[in-house]
Backbone of each chain as nested JSON, in Angstrom:
{
  "chains": [
    {"id": "A", "residues": [
      {"number": 1, "name": "UNK", "atoms": {"N": [4.596, 21.757, 83.4], "CA": [4.966, 21.918, 85.083], "C": [3.992, 21.402, 85.933]}},
      {"number": 2, "name": "UNK", "atoms": {"N": [2.809, 21.646, 85.359], "CA": [1.329, 21.01, 85.914], "C": [1.241, 19.562, 85.882]}},
      {"number": 3, "name": "UNK", "atoms": {"N": [2.128, 18.83, 84.833], "CA": [2.188, 17.622, 84.559], "C": [2.884, 17.054, 85.551]}},
      {"number": 4, "name": "UNK", "atoms": {"N": [4.303, 17.546, 85.955], "CA": [5.261, 17.07, 86.65], "C": [4.633, 16.928, 88.245]}},
      {"number": 5, "name": "UNK", "atoms": {"N": [3.763, 18.24, 88.277], "CA": [3.464, 17.992, 89.872], "C": [2.139, 16.877, 89.768]}},
      {"number": 6, "name": "UNK", "atoms": {"N": [1.469, 16.668, 88.856], "CA": [0.463, 15.694, 88.832], "C": [1.024, 14.167, 88.942]}},
      {"number": 7, "name": "UNK", "atoms": {"N": [1.873, 14.179, 88.522], "CA": [2.863, 12.837, 88.532], "C": [3.479, 12.591, 90.262]}},
      {"number": 8, "name": "UNK", "atoms": {"N": [3.969, 13.555, 90.166], "CA": [4.69, 13.596, 91.693], "C": [3.854, 13.424, 92.78]}},
      {"number": 9, "name": "UNK", "atoms": {"N": [2.582, 14.206, 92.403], "CA": [1.183, 13.879, 93.686], "C": [0.992, 11.895, 93.648]}},
      {"number": 10, "name": "UNK", "atoms": {"N": [0.872, 11.75, 92.443], "CA": [0.443, 10.436, 92.173], "C": [1.466, 9.501, 92.577]}},
      {"number": 11, "name": "UNK", "atoms": {"N": [2.54, 9.506, 92.743], "CA": [3.642, 8.847, 93.426], "C": [3.832, 8.861, 94.79]}},
      {"number": 12, "name": "UNK", "atoms": {"N": [3.379, 10.151, 95.312], "CA": [3.317, 10.604, 96.652], "C": [2.207, 9.729, 97.351]}},
      {"number": 13, "name": "UNK", "atoms": {"N": [1.329, 9.711, 96.843], "CA": [-0.367, 8.847, 97.145], "C": [0.162, 7.283, 97.188]}},
      {"number": 14, "name": "UNK", "atoms": {"N": [0.837, 7.197, 96.062], "CA": [0.735, 5.526, 96.123], "C": [1.636, 4.93, 97.154]}},
      {"number": 15, "name": "UNK", "atoms": {"N": [2.865, 5.692, 97.452], "CA": [3.871, 5.561, 98.403], "C": [3.28, 5.556, 99.6]}},
      {"number": 16, "name": "UNK", "atoms": {"N": [2.473, 6.7, 99.915], "CA": [1.868, 6.756, 101.623], "C": [1.105, 5.709, 101.121]}},
      {"number": 17, "name": "UNK", "atoms": {"N": [0.407, 5.418, 100.413], "CA": [-0.686, 3.769, 100.601], "C": [0.159, 2.943, 101.183]}},
      {"number": 18, "name": "UNK", "atoms": {"N": [1.436, 2.569, 100.623], "CA": [2.016, 1.461, 100.636], "C": [2.867, 1.549, 102.142]}},
      {"number": 19, "name": "UNK", "atoms": {"N": [3.513, 2.665, 102.406], "CA": [3.625, 2.855, 104.245], "C": [2.674, 2.463, 104.833]}},
      {"number": 20, "name": "UNK", "atoms": {"N": [1.42, 2.891, 104.472], "CA": [0.548, 2.674, 105.397], "C": [0.196, 1.424, 105.278]}},
      {"number": 21, "name": "UNK", "atoms": {"N": [0.181, 0.647, 104.45], "CA": [-0.029, -0.819, 104.185], "C": [1.121, -1.633, 105.128]}},
      {"number": 22, "name": "UNK", "atoms": {"N": [1.871, -1.092, 105.199], "CA": [3.275, -1.484, 106.053], "C": [3.084, -1.399, 107.395]}},
      {"number": 23, "name": "UNK", "atoms": {"N": [2.678, -0.421, 108.082], "CA": [2.191, -0.064, 109.2], "C": [1.3, -0.967, 109.936]}},
      {"number": 24, "name": "UNK", "atoms": {"N": [-0.054, -0.906, 109.227], "CA": [-1.044, -1.357, 110.053], "C": [-1.099, -2.942, 109.563]}},
      {"number": 25, "name": "UNK", "atoms": {"N": [-0.245, -3.399, 108.271], "CA": [-0.267, -4.979, 108.52], "C": [-1.35, -5.621, 108.337]}},
      {"number": 26, "name": "UNK", "atoms": {"N": [-2.195, -5.031, 107.245], "CA": [-3.298, -5.538, 106.666], "C": [-3.075, -6.947, 105.996]}},
      {"number": 27, "name": "UNK", "atoms": {"N": [-1.907, -6.84, 105.179], "CA": [-1.484, -7.759, 104.308], "C": [-0.222, -8.585, 104.952]}},
      {"number": 28, "name": "UNK", "atoms": {"N": [-0.062, -10.021, 105.061], "CA": [1.403, -10.467, 105.522], "C": [2.671, -9.472, 105.358]}},
      {"number": 29, "name": "UNK", "atoms": {"N": [3.594, -9.644, 106.017], "CA": [4.744, -8.409, 105.658], "C": [5.427, -8.579, 104.418]}},
      {"number": 30, "name": "UNK", "atoms": {"N": [5.617, -10.126, 103.926], "CA": [6.372, -10.467, 102.955], "C": [5.836, -9.864, 101.884]}},
      {"number": 31, "name": "UNK", "atoms": {"N": [4.191, -9.987, 101.655], "CA": [3.619, -9.504, 100.672], "C": [3.569, -8.326, 100.326]}},
      {"number": 32, "name": "UNK", "atoms": {"N": [3.926, -7.371, 101.35], "CA": [3.694, -5.804, 101.374], "C": [5.12, -5.328, 100.625]}},
      {"number": 33, "name": "UNK", "atoms": {"N": [6.199, -6.26, 101.091], "CA": [7.479, -5.686, 100.71], "C": [7.295, -6.206, 99.144]}},
      {"number": 34, "name": "UNK", "atoms": {"N": [6.899, -7.032, 98.823], "CA": [7.071, -7.419, 97.275], "C": [6.062, -6.709, 96.4]}},
      {"number": 35, "name": "UNK", "atoms": {"N": [4.994, -5.606, 97.028], "CA": [4.135, -5.336, 96.121], "C": [4.352, -4.126, 95.414]}},
      {"number": 36, "name": "UNK", "atoms": {"N": [5.55, -3.249, 95.573], "CA": [5.635, -2.228, 94.353], "C": [6.513, -2.99, 93.087]}},
      {"number": 37, "name": "UNK", "atoms": {"N": [7.188, -3.888, 93.558], "CA": [8.068, -4.993, 92.2], "C": [7.04, -5.603, 91.596]}},
      {"number": 38, "name": "UNK", "atoms": {"N": [5.917, -6.326, 92.119], "CA": [4.933, -7.117, 91.574], "C": [4.171, -5.621, 90.676]}},
      {"number": 39, "name": "UNK", "atoms": {"N": [3.882, -4.607, 91.013], "CA": [3.11, -3.939, 90.177], "C": [4.078, -3.398, 89.003]}},
      {"number": 40, "name": "UNK", "atoms": {"N": [5.187, -2.962, 89.525], "CA": [6.163, -2.354, 87.952], "C": [5.925, -3.603, 87.044]}},
      {"number": 41, "name": "UNK", "atoms": {"N": [6.055, -4.868, 87.577], "CA": [6.501, -5.964, 86.588], "C": [5.092, -5.941, 85.767]}},
      {"number": 42, "name": "UNK", "atoms": {"N": [4.004, -6.146, 86.665], "CA": [2.613, -6.263, 85.81], "C": [2.428, -5.051, 84.838]}},
      {"number": 43, "name": "UNK", "atoms": {"N": [3.021, -3.712, 85.225], "CA": [2.717, -2.649, 84.197], "C": [3.324, -2.716, 82.891]}},
      {"number": 44, "name": "UNK", "atoms": {"N": [4.66, -3.228, 83.015], "CA": [5.553, -3.639, 82.181], "C": [4.767, -4.822, 81.104]}},
      {"number": 45, "name": "UNK", "atoms": {"N": [4.185, -5.665, 81.829], "CA": [3.794, -6.845, 81.334], "C": [2.78, -6.326, 80.558]}},
      {"number": 46, "name": "UNK", "atoms": {"N": [1.844, -5.379, 80.914], "CA": [0.561, -4.901, 80.636], "C": [0.712, -4.008, 79.13]}},
      {"number": 47, "name": "UNK", "atoms": {"N": [1.909, -3.295, 79.054], "CA": [2.3, -2.569, 78.212], "C": [2.795, -3.312, 77.274]}},
      {"number": 48, "name": "UNK", "atoms": {"N": [3.675, -4.644, 77.362], "CA": [3.75, -5.489, 76.267], "C": [2.788, -6.05, 75.617]}},
      {"number": 49, "name": "UNK", "atoms": {"N": [1.868, -6.353, 76.494], "CA": [0.2, -6.896, 75.862], "C": [-0.13, -5.908, 75.048]}},
      {"number": 50, "name": "UNK", "atoms": {"N": [-0.702, -4.822, 75.203], "CA": [-1.195, -4.107, 74.39], "C": [-0.348, -3.744, 72.993]}},
      {"number": 51, "name": "UNK", "atoms": {"N": [1.015, -3.678, 73.368], "CA": [1.875, -3.603, 71.95], "C": [1.477, -4.844, 70.968]}},
      {"number": 52, "name": "UNK", "atoms": {"N": [1.588, -5.909, 71.556], "CA": [1.453, -7.207, 70.557], "C": [-0.072, -7.203, 70.284]}},
      {"number": 53, "name": "UNK", "atoms": {"N": [-1.242, -6.576, 70.789], "CA": [-2.386, -6.885, 70.432], "C": [-2.77, -5.835, 69.556]}},
      {"number": 54, "name": "UNK", "atoms": {"N": [-1.793, -4.278, 69.474], "CA": [-1.961, -3.571, 68.799], "C": [-1.414, -4.175, 67.022]}},
      {"number": 55, "name": "UNK", "atoms": {"N": [0.027, -4.67, 67.178], "CA": [0.252, -5.139, 66.022], "C": [-0.344, -6.102, 65.84]}},
      {"number": 56, "name": "UNK", "atoms": {"N": [-1.332, -7.058, 66.222], "CA": [-2.072, -8.073, 65.7], "C": [-3.143, -7.355, 65.067]}},
      {"number": 57, "name": "UNK", "atoms": {"N": [-3.559, -6.345, 65.413], "CA": [-4.986, -5.918, 65.067], "C": [-4.919, -4.318, 63.834]}},
      {"number": 58, "name": "UNK", "atoms": {"N": [-3.235, -4.581, 63.28], "CA": [-3.155, -3.202, 62.606], "C": [-3.704, -3.378, 61.044]}},
      {"number": 59, "name": "UNK", "atoms": {"N": [-4.599, -2.591, 60.994], "CA": [-5.117, -2.477, 59.385], "C": [-4.308, -2.203, 58.434]}},
      {"number": 60, "name": "UNK", "atoms": {"N": [-3.875, -2.753, 57.502], "CA": [-3.001, -2.65, 56.486], "C": [-3.521, -1.721, 55.538]}},
      {"number": 61, "name": "UNK", "atoms": {"N": [-4.659, -1.834, 55.097], "CA": [-5.524, -0.829, 53.97], "C": [-4.766, -1.033, 52.546]}},
      {"number": 62, "name": "UNK", "atoms": {"N": [-4.704, -2.155, 51.955], "CA": [-3.815, -2.416, 50.902], "C": [-4.248, -1.45, 49.506]}},
      {"number": 63, "name": "UNK", "atoms": {"N": [-5.636, -1.396, 49.517], "CA": [-6.01, -0.797, 48.433], "C": [-5.397, 1.029, 48.579]}},
      {"number": 64, "name": "UNK", "atoms": {"N": [-5.32, 1.449, 49.774], "CA": [-4.843, 2.86, 49.594], "C": [-3.302, 2.526, 49.59]}},
      {"number": 65, "name": "UNK", "atoms": {"N": [-2.731, 1.671, 49.748], "CA": [-1.359, 1.448, 49.42], "C": [-0.67, 1.689, 47.834]}},
      {"number": 66, "name": "UNK", "atoms": {"N": [-1.765, 0.994, 46.939], "CA": [-1.523, 0.95, 45.621], "C": [-1.863, 2.749, 45.241]}},
      {"number": 67, "name": "UNK", "atoms": {"N": [-2.801, 3.262, 45.742], "CA": [-3.118, 4.547, 45.161], "C": [-1.966, 5.598, 45.739]}},
      {"number": 68, "name": "UNK", "atoms": {"N": [-1.238, 5.24, 47.016], "CA": [-0.084, 6.129, 47.264], "C": [0.901, 5.923, 46.403]}},
      {"number": 69, "name": "UNK", "atoms": {"N": [1.176, 4.507, 45.966], "CA": [2.119, 4.185, 45.06], "C": [2.136, 5.364, 43.805]}},
      {"number": 70, "name": "UNK", "atoms": {"N": [0.865, 5.051, 43.082], "CA": [0.617, 5.982, 41.981], "C": [0.756, 7.451, 42.107]}},
      {"number": 71, "name": "UNK", "atoms": {"N": [0.314, 7.851, 43.301], "CA": [0.508, 9.383, 43.535], "C": [2.207, 9.625, 43.729]}},
      {"number": 72, "name": "UNK", "atoms": {"N": [2.899, 8.671, 44.169], "CA": [4.261, 9.073, 44.283], "C": [4.866, 9.06, 42.733]}},
      {"number": 73, "name": "UNK", "atoms": {"N": [4.491, 7.806, 42.037], "CA": [4.969, 8.011, 40.654], "C": [4.638, 9.395, 39.775]}},
      {"number": 74, "name": "UNK", "atoms": {"N": [3.542, 9.781, 39.826], "CA": [2.792, 11.011, 39.564], "C": [3.625, 12.403, 39.895]}},
      {"number": 75, "name": "UNK", "atoms": {"N": [3.932, 12.159, 41.375], "CA": [4.735, 13.41, 41.657], "C": [5.976, 13.557, 41.233]}},
      {"number": 76, "name": "UNK", "atoms": {"N": [6.629, 12.26, 41.191], "CA": [8.082, 11.93, 40.549], "C": [7.957, 12.621, 39.25]}},
      {"number": 77, "name": "UNK", "atoms": {"N": [7.254, 12.252, 38.238], "CA": [7.412, 12.915, 36.956], "C": [7.089, 14.008, 36.956]}},
      {"number": 78, "name": "UNK", "atoms": {"N": [5.829, 14.37, 37.544], "CA": [5.643, 16.101, 37.598], "C": [6.886, 16.96, 38.314]}},
      {"number": 79, "name": "UNK", "atoms": {"N": [7.778, 16.583, 39.058], "CA": [8.823, 17.199, 39.442], "C": [9.983, 16.838, 38.74]}},
      {"number": 80, "name": "UNK", "atoms": {"N": [10.122, 15.958, 37.995], "CA": [11.346, 15.741, 37.015], "C": [11.215, 16.629, 35.599]}},
      {"number": 81, "name": "UNK", "atoms": {"N": [10.149, 16.903, 35.428], "CA": [9.87, 17.921, 34.119], "C": [10.233, 19.213, 34.877]}},
      {"number": 82, "name": "UNK", "atoms": {"N": [9.949, 19.585, 35.793], "CA": [10.397, 20.701, 36.256], "C": [11.818, 21.05, 36.732]}},
      {"number": 83, "name": "UNK", "atoms": {"N": [12.487, 19.952, 36.598], "CA": [14.043, 20.015, 37.082], "C": [14.575, 19.88, 38.295]}},
      {"number": 84, "name": "UNK", "atoms": {"N": [13.426, 19.293, 39.184], "CA": [14.046, 18.674, 40.645], "C": [14.522, 17.312, 40.045]}},
      {"number": 85, "name": "UNK", "atoms": {"N": [15.756, 16.959, 41.375], "CA": [16.363, 15.778, 41.271], "C": [15.448, 15.181, 42.41]}},
      {"number": 86, "name": "UNK", "atoms": {"N": [14.989, 13.73, 41.313], "CA": [14.186, 12.924, 42.494], "C": [14.849, 11.749, 42.343]}},
      {"number": 87, "name": "UNK", "atoms": {"N": [15.756, 11.196, 42.288], "CA": [16.659, 10.217, 42.082], "C": [16.259, 9.205, 43.998]}},
      {"number": 88, "name": "UNK", "atoms": {"N": [16.246, 10.041, 44.794], "CA": [15.865, 9.495, 45.938], "C": [16.633, 8.902, 47.016]}},
      {"number": 89, "name": "UNK", "atoms": {"N": [18.129, 9.346, 46.927], "CA": [19.072, 9.012, 47.446], "C": [19.471, 10.258, 48.628]}},
      {"number": 90, "name": "UNK", "atoms": {"N": [20.402, 9.834, 49.564], "CA": [20.107, 10.818, 51.092], "C": [21.615, 11.519, 50.586]}}
    ]},
    {"id": "B", "residues": [
      {"number": 1, "name": "UNK", "atoms": {"N": [3.235, -9.719, 54.351], "CA": [4.029, -9.069, 55.38], "C": [2.928, -8.847, 56.528]}},
      {"number": 2, "name": "UNK", "atoms": {"N": [1.569, -8.789, 56.566], "CA": [1.02, -8.453, 57.355], "C": [1.063, -9.88, 58.426]}},
      {"number": 3, "name": "UNK", "atoms": {"N": [0.958, -11.104, 57.938], "CA": [1.209, -12.128, 58.663], "C": [2.543, -11.908, 59.665]}},
      {"number": 4, "name": "UNK", "atoms": {"N": [3.702, -11.504, 58.992], "CA": [4.576, -11.591, 59.661], "C": [4.435, -10.599, 60.907]}},
      {"number": 5, "name": "UNK", "atoms": {"N": [4.001, -9.434, 60.856], "CA": [3.435, -8.864, 61.935], "C": [2.665, -9.405, 62.995]}},
      {"number": 6, "name": "UNK", "atoms": {"N": [1.361, -9.96, 62.348], "CA": [0.437, -10.691, 63.085], "C": [1.349, -12.094, 64.148]}},
      {"number": 7, "name": "UNK", "atoms": {"N": [2.386, -12.365, 63.425], "CA": [2.952, -13.652, 64.364], "C": [3.993, -12.866, 65.292]}},
      {"number": 8, "name": "UNK", "atoms": {"N": [4.529, -11.632, 65.137], "CA": [5.3, -11.058, 65.991], "C": [4.258, -10.681, 67.367]}},
      {"number": 9, "name": "UNK", "atoms": {"N": [3.193, -10.143, 67.01], "CA": [2.411, -9.253, 67.895], "C": [1.704, -10.582, 68.491]}},
      {"number": 10, "name": "UNK", "atoms": {"N": [1.57, -11.566, 68.009], "CA": [1.214, -12.993, 68.884], "C": [2.03, -13.582, 69.909]}},
      {"number": 11, "name": "UNK", "atoms": {"N": [3.423, -13.477, 68.957], "CA": [4.446, -13.81, 70.09], "C": [4.584, -13.035, 71.285]}},
      {"number": 12, "name": "UNK", "atoms": {"N": [4.386, -11.572, 71.13], "CA": [5.008, -10.747, 72.138], "C": [3.72, -10.909, 73.19]}},
      {"number": 13, "name": "UNK", "atoms": {"N": [2.403, -10.911, 72.806], "CA": [1.112, -11.073, 73.774], "C": [1.558, -12.473, 74.536]}},
      {"number": 14, "name": "UNK", "atoms": {"N": [2.129, -13.534, 73.727], "CA": [2.22, -14.955, 74.573], "C": [3.455, -14.644, 75.592]}},
      {"number": 15, "name": "UNK", "atoms": {"N": [4.285, -14.192, 75.27], "CA": [5.601, -13.784, 76.31], "C": [5.267, -12.958, 77.25]}},
      {"number": 16, "name": "UNK", "atoms": {"N": [4.402, -12.077, 77.19], "CA": [4.154, -11.085, 78.209], "C": [2.975, -12.072, 79.133]}},
      {"number": 17, "name": "UNK", "atoms": {"N": [2.074, -12.757, 78.413], "CA": [1.044, -13.358, 79.417], "C": [1.917, -14.388, 80.28]}},
      {"number": 18, "name": "UNK", "atoms": {"N": [2.826, -15.199, 79.591], "CA": [3.383, -16.358, 80.345], "C": [4.255, -15.63, 81.442]}},
      {"number": 19, "name": "UNK", "atoms": {"N": [4.927, -14.352, 81.086], "CA": [5.741, -14.161, 82.199], "C": [4.804, -13.419, 83.273]}},
      {"number": 20, "name": "UNK", "atoms": {"N": [3.998, -12.9, 82.934], "CA": [2.817, -12.229, 84.16], "C": [2.429, -13.483, 85.036]}},
      {"number": 21, "name": "UNK", "atoms": {"N": [1.649, -14.6, 84.439], "CA": [1.386, -15.629, 85.053], "C": [2.212, -16.33, 85.84]}},
      {"number": 22, "name": "UNK", "atoms": {"N": [3.597, -16.452, 85.257], "CA": [4.755, -17.125, 85.953], "C": [4.914, -16.216, 87.327]}},
      {"number": 23, "name": "UNK", "atoms": {"N": [5.093, -14.869, 87.02], "CA": [5.276, -13.972, 88.242], "C": [4.351, -14.251, 89.563]}},
      {"number": 24, "name": "UNK", "atoms": {"N": [3.342, -13.836, 88.812], "CA": [2.179, -14.064, 89.86], "C": [2.208, -15.21, 90.788]}},
      {"number": 25, "name": "UNK", "atoms": {"N": [2.243, -16.521, 90.006], "CA": [2.355, -17.64, 90.638], "C": [3.453, -17.688, 91.885]}},
      {"number": 26, "name": "UNK", "atoms": {"N": [4.595, -17.154, 91.381], "CA": [5.812, -16.8, 92.158], "C": [6.156, -16.386, 93.349]}},
      {"number": 27, "name": "UNK", "atoms": {"N": [5.177, -15.025, 93.091], "CA": [5.069, -14.167, 94.508], "C": [3.844, -14.394, 95.237]}},
      {"number": 28, "name": "UNK", "atoms": {"N": [2.879, -14.905, 94.633], "CA": [1.646, -14.642, 95.492], "C": [1.109, -16.112, 95.853]}},
      {"number": 29, "name": "UNK", "atoms": {"N": [1.205, -17.091, 95.011], "CA": [0.33, -18.189, 95.329], "C": [1.596, -19.147, 96.011]}},
      {"number": 30, "name": "UNK", "atoms": {"N": [3.038, -19.035, 95.52], "CA": [3.789, -20.091, 96.08], "C": [4.243, -20.078, 97.514]}},
      {"number": 31, "name": "UNK", "atoms": {"N": [4.018, -18.868, 98.38], "CA": [4.222, -18.74, 99.891], "C": [2.983, -19.737, 100.598]}},
      {"number": 32, "name": "UNK", "atoms": {"N": [1.729, -19.919, 99.954], "CA": [0.83, -20.867, 100.52], "C": [0.806, -22.042, 100.346]}},
      {"number": 33, "name": "UNK", "atoms": {"N": [2.015, -22.753, 98.949], "CA": [1.974, -24.224, 98.932], "C": [2.887, -24.69, 99.86]}},
      {"number": 34, "name": "UNK", "atoms": {"N": [2.88, -26.012, 100.292], "CA": [3.563, -26.626, 101.112], "C": [4.897, -26.777, 100.513]}},
      {"number": 35, "name": "UNK", "atoms": {"N": [6.172, -26.674, 101.277], "CA": [7.599, -26.889, 100.831], "C": [7.774, -28.011, 99.988]}},
      {"number": 36, "name": "UNK", "atoms": {"N": [7.002, -29.295, 100.441], "CA": [7.511, -30.594, 99.503], "C": [6.394, -30.812, 98.477]}},
      {"number": 37, "name": "UNK", "atoms": {"N": [5.909, -29.644, 97.878], "CA": [4.954, -30.022, 96.786], "C": [5.819, -30.337, 95.469]}},
      {"number": 38, "name": "UNK", "atoms": {"N": [5.198, -31.018, 94.66], "CA": [6.227, -30.992, 93.266], "C": [6.084, -29.649, 92.589]}},
      {"number": 39, "name": "UNK", "atoms": {"N": [5.254, -29.018, 92.777], "CA": [5.272, -27.58, 92.037], "C": [6.55, -26.597, 92.117]}},
      {"number": 40, "name": "UNK", "atoms": {"N": [6.908, -26.923, 93.624], "CA": [8.028, -26.173, 93.774], "C": [9.105, -26.398, 93.257]}},
      {"number": 41, "name": "UNK", "atoms": {"N": [9.709, -27.039, 92.529], "CA": [10.784, -27.512, 91.872], "C": [10.689, -26.813, 90.508]}},
      {"number": 42, "name": "UNK", "atoms": {"N": [9.542, -26.323, 90.107], "CA": [9.57, -25.406, 88.749], "C": [9.873, -24.076, 89.066]}},
      {"number": 43, "name": "UNK", "atoms": {"N": [10.267, -23.46, 90.178], "CA": [10.426, -22.196, 90.517], "C": [11.669, -21.77, 91.137]}},
      {"number": 44, "name": "UNK", "atoms": {"N": [12.182, -20.996, 90.908], "CA": [13.653, -20.851, 91.621], "C": [13.308, -19.92, 92.931]}},
      {"number": 45, "name": "UNK", "atoms": {"N": [14.496, -19.949, 93.79], "CA": [14.165, -19.526, 95.341], "C": [13.823, -18.024, 94.831]}},
      {"number": 46, "name": "UNK", "atoms": {"N": [12.779, -17.774, 96.357], "CA": [11.811, -16.372, 96.154], "C": [13.079, -15.29, 95.943]}},
      {"number": 47, "name": "UNK", "atoms": {"N": [14.423, -15.427, 96.27], "CA": [15.091, -14.157, 96.209], "C": [15.143, -13.702, 94.863]}},
      {"number": 48, "name": "UNK", "atoms": {"N": [15.182, -14.664, 93.856], "CA": [15.483, -14.333, 92.459], "C": [14.102, -13.585, 91.98]}},
      {"number": 49, "name": "UNK", "atoms": {"N": [12.905, -13.394, 92.876], "CA": [11.823, -13.078, 92.058], "C": [12.035, -11.373, 92.154]}},
      {"number": 50, "name": "UNK", "atoms": {"N": [12.895, -10.986, 93.498], "CA": [13.33, -9.672, 93.161], "C": [14.571, -9.297, 92.165]}},
      {"number": 51, "name": "UNK", "atoms": {"N": [15.517, -10.355, 92.604], "CA": [17.068, -9.977, 91.879], "C": [16.681, -9.786, 90.417]}},
      {"number": 52, "name": "UNK", "atoms": {"N": [16.106, -10.542, 89.775], "CA": [15.613, -10.741, 88.523], "C": [14.815, -9.654, 87.698]}},
      {"number": 53, "name": "UNK", "atoms": {"N": [13.784, -9.101, 88.293], "CA": [13.471, -7.688, 87.714], "C": [14.182, -6.591, 87.841]}},
      {"number": 54, "name": "UNK", "atoms": {"N": [15.429, -6.563, 89.357], "CA": [15.77, -5.038, 89.28], "C": [17.0, -5.386, 88.159]}},
      {"number": 55, "name": "UNK", "atoms": {"N": [17.535, -6.668, 88.035], "CA": [18.664, -6.802, 86.813], "C": [18.127, -6.513, 85.55]}},
      {"number": 56, "name": "UNK", "atoms": {"N": [17.243, -6.908, 85.426], "CA": [16.655, -6.452, 84.001], "C": [16.379, -5.061, 83.797]}},
      {"number": 57, "name": "UNK", "atoms": {"N": [15.934, -4.26, 85.119], "CA": [15.854, -2.774, 84.561], "C": [16.823, -2.277, 84.533]}},
      {"number": 58, "name": "UNK", "atoms": {"N": [17.803, -2.763, 85.449], "CA": [19.345, -2.284, 85.375], "C": [20.13, -2.389, 83.873]}},
      {"number": 59, "name": "UNK", "atoms": {"N": [19.809, -3.443, 83.496], "CA": [20.22, -3.683, 82.14], "C": [19.766, -2.706, 80.939]}},
      {"number": 60, "name": "UNK", "atoms": {"N": [18.076, -2.693, 81.118], "CA": [17.583, -1.815, 80.103], "C": [17.879, -0.457, 80.497]}},
      {"number": 61, "name": "UNK", "atoms": {"N": [18.145, 0.181, 81.482], "CA": [18.876, 1.511, 81.646], "C": [20.176, 1.687, 81.07]}},
      {"number": 62, "name": "UNK", "atoms": {"N": [21.106, 0.979, 81.196], "CA": [22.35, 0.759, 80.557], "C": [22.209, 0.602, 79.034]}},
      {"number": 63, "name": "UNK", "atoms": {"N": [21.509, 0.235, 78.539], "CA": [21.281, -0.169, 77.126], "C": [20.468, 1.108, 76.626]}},
      {"number": 64, "name": "UNK", "atoms": {"N": [19.668, 1.962, 77.329], "CA": [19.059, 3.295, 77.07], "C": [20.307, 4.247, 76.95]}},
      {"number": 65, "name": "UNK", "atoms": {"N": [21.083, 4.361, 77.806], "CA": [22.298, 5.213, 77.891], "C": [23.394, 5.008, 76.924]}},
      {"number": 66, "name": "UNK", "atoms": {"N": [23.421, 3.532, 76.529], "CA": [24.244, 3.321, 75.59], "C": [23.642, 3.665, 74.048]}},
      {"number": 67, "name": "UNK", "atoms": {"N": [22.354, 3.6, 73.927], "CA": [21.67, 4.173, 72.617], "C": [21.951, 5.5, 72.512]}},
      {"number": 68, "name": "UNK", "atoms": {"N": [21.374, 6.229, 73.725], "CA": [21.55, 7.959, 73.343], "C": [22.96, 8.216, 73.168]}},
      {"number": 69, "name": "UNK", "atoms": {"N": [23.759, 7.584, 74.039], "CA": [25.387, 8.107, 73.749], "C": [25.548, 7.997, 72.259]}},
      {"number": 70, "name": "UNK", "atoms": {"N": [25.296, 6.675, 71.53], "CA": [25.508, 6.453, 70.25], "C": [24.887, 7.65, 69.252]}},
      {"number": 71, "name": "UNK", "atoms": {"N": [23.468, 7.913, 69.234], "CA": [22.871, 8.813, 68.734], "C": [23.855, 10.121, 68.574]}},
      {"number": 72, "name": "UNK", "atoms": {"N": [24.184, 10.219, 69.97], "CA": [24.577, 11.628, 70.062], "C": [26.047, 11.784, 69.202]}},
      {"number": 73, "name": "UNK", "atoms": {"N": [26.748, 10.358, 69.414], "CA": [28.098, 10.42, 68.697], "C": [27.841, 11.019, 67.411]}},
      {"number": 74, "name": "UNK", "atoms": {"N": [26.991, 9.665, 66.365], "CA": [26.768, 9.799, 65.475], "C": [26.417, 11.5, 64.674]}},
      {"number": 75, "name": "UNK", "atoms": {"N": [25.63, 11.699, 65.82], "CA": [24.724, 13.435, 65.063], "C": [26.055, 14.35, 64.961]}},
      {"number": 76, "name": "UNK", "atoms": {"N": [27.125, 13.956, 66.133], "CA": [28.048, 14.986, 66.194], "C": [28.908, 14.841, 64.752]}},
      {"number": 77, "name": "UNK", "atoms": {"N": [29.31, 13.423, 64.379], "CA": [29.983, 13.244, 63.83], "C": [29.743, 13.739, 61.992]}},
      {"number": 78, "name": "UNK", "atoms": {"N": [28.347, 13.433, 61.966], "CA": [27.753, 14.189, 60.811], "C": [27.981, 15.376, 60.694]}},
      {"number": 79, "name": "UNK", "atoms": {"N": [27.733, 16.052, 62.035], "CA": [27.946, 17.77, 61.678], "C": [29.14, 18.271, 61.504]}},
      {"number": 80, "name": "UNK", "atoms": {"N": [30.28, 17.55, 61.959], "CA": [31.809, 17.951, 61.849], "C": [32.391, 17.627, 60.531]}}
    ]}
  ]
}
């Protein structure tokens, strides 16, 4: 509940700022009308950029991958001895 | 395998940066440029600067609803 109140407060503050900008005409009128659309597009772009940068810098740890495969083989052997079905189909 | 990941990440960041610069140019810088400058022919009329994001947002919303509907149908079919 608190989170929704926080988000709504933020939205109300931003829209009040935008309407204030409209009334006092600090910026030219056409710019003020396009400002919310521009901020939404730039927010989407920023998210996409963060996803791309995160993909590029993702660490793969090949050593741990090998160890994990060994663990999986060991576990399968162990469970097969106890009679559990580990064929791996859904 | 990680090369494919890096390539996709690089492509994504390139797309996002180009969209951002194009949109910034379109909305902020272009009104200041004279109407017979050569750069004006590379940009669509200014109405499209609003129509295209709104259209993309509506398409995204529709795809989201379709996806949610498909998942719900599939789960119901599996339970029955």
